[in-house]
C-alpha positions as CSV (number, residue, x, y, z in Angstrom):
1,M,4.7,-5.7,29.5
2,T,1.3,-5.7,31.4
3,N,-1.3,-3.0,31.1
4,T,-4.6,-3.0,32.5
5,T,-7.9,-1.3,31.0
6,T,-11.6,-0.9,31.7
7,V,-14.4,-2.4,29.5
8,T,-17.4,-0.1,29.0
9,S,-21.1,-1.0,29.4
10,K,-20.8,-0.7,25.5
11,G,-17.8,-3.3,25.4
12,Q,-15.4,-0.7,24.5
13,T,-12.1,-0.3,26.0
14,T,-9.0,2.1,25.2
15,I,-5.6,0.5,24.0
16,P,-3.1,1.8,26.6
17,K,-0.7,4.3,25.0
18,R,2.4,1.8,25.7
19,I,0.7,-0.8,24.0
20,R,-0.3,1.5,21.0
21,D,3.3,2.7,20.8
22,R,4.6,-0.9,21.0
23,L,2.4,-1.9,18.0
24,N,2.8,1.4,16.1
25,L,-0.9,1.9,16.1
26,K,-2.2,5.3,14.9
27,A,-5.9,6.7,15.0
28,G,-7.9,4.9,12.3
29,D,-5.6,1.9,12.2
30,R,-7.5,-1.5,12.4
31,V,-6.7,-4.1,14.9
32,E,-7.6,-8.1,15.0
33,F,-8.4,-10.1,18.3
34,V,-6.9,-13.6,17.6
35,V,-8.1,-16.3,20.0
36,E,-5.7,-19.1,20.3
37,E,-6.3,-22.7,20.8
38,D,-5.2,-22.5,24.6
39,G,-7.8,-19.3,25.0
40,K,-5.3,-16.7,25.1
41,V,-6.5,-13.6,23.0
42,V,-3.6,-11.8,21.1
43,L,-4.2,-8.0,19.6
44,V,-2.6,-7.8,16.3
45,P,-2.3,-4.8,14.0
46,A,-4.6,-5.4,10.9
47,T,-3.4,-2.3,9.0
48,V,-0.2,-2.4,6.9
49,R,1.2,0.8,5.8
50,I,2.2,1.1,2.2
51,A,5.9,2.1,3.3
52,E,6.1,-1.4,5.3
53,L,5.2,-3.4,1.9
54,R,8.7,-1.9,0.1
55,G,11.0,-4.6,-1.0
56,I,8.8,-7.5,-0.3
57,L,8.6,-8.3,-4.0
58,P,11.5,-9.1,-6.1
59,R,12.2,-6.6,-8.8
60,P,11.3,-8.0,-12.5
61,K,14.2,-9.3,-14.5
62,K,13.3,-7.1,-17.2
63,P,11.2,-4.0,-17.3
64,V,7.3,-4.4,-17.9
65,S,5.5,-1.9,-20.1
66,L,2.0,-0.2,-19.2
67,E,0.5,-2.1,-22.0
68,V,1.7,-5.5,-20.7
69,M,0.6,-4.9,-17.0
70,E,-3.0,-3.5,-18.5
71,E,-3.1,-6.7,-20.4
72,A,-2.5,-9.0,-17.3
73,I,-5.0,-7.0,-15.3
74,K,-7.7,-7.7,-18.1
75,A,-6.7,-11.1,-18.4
76,G,-6.9,-11.4,-14.4
77,A,-10.3,-9.9,-14.3
78,S,-11.7,-12.0,-17.1
79,G,-10.3,-15.2,-15.5
80,K,-8.2,-16.0,-18.3
81,S,-4.5,-15.9,-17.8
82,K,-1.7,-15.0,-20.4
83,S,2.0,-15.5,-19.9
84,R,4.3,-12.6,-20.1
85,E,6.6,-12.2,-23.1
């Protein structure tokens, strides 16, 4: 897929609709320009929607209480780690 766009005097450009659709980009999304070793520049979405994160972490083997979660957060914030019970 090839698309051409023009760079303005301010260095801005519009991402063609076909590319936005292909990358599932919406208004307000962020993108990254990655320069590869061979000089090729790749445009990648930098915004991850919360729905896309579903299922990436395994479910805990046993339920964790809010109190245990809060303790873990406090320990992490203070730099101390405490193993779960």
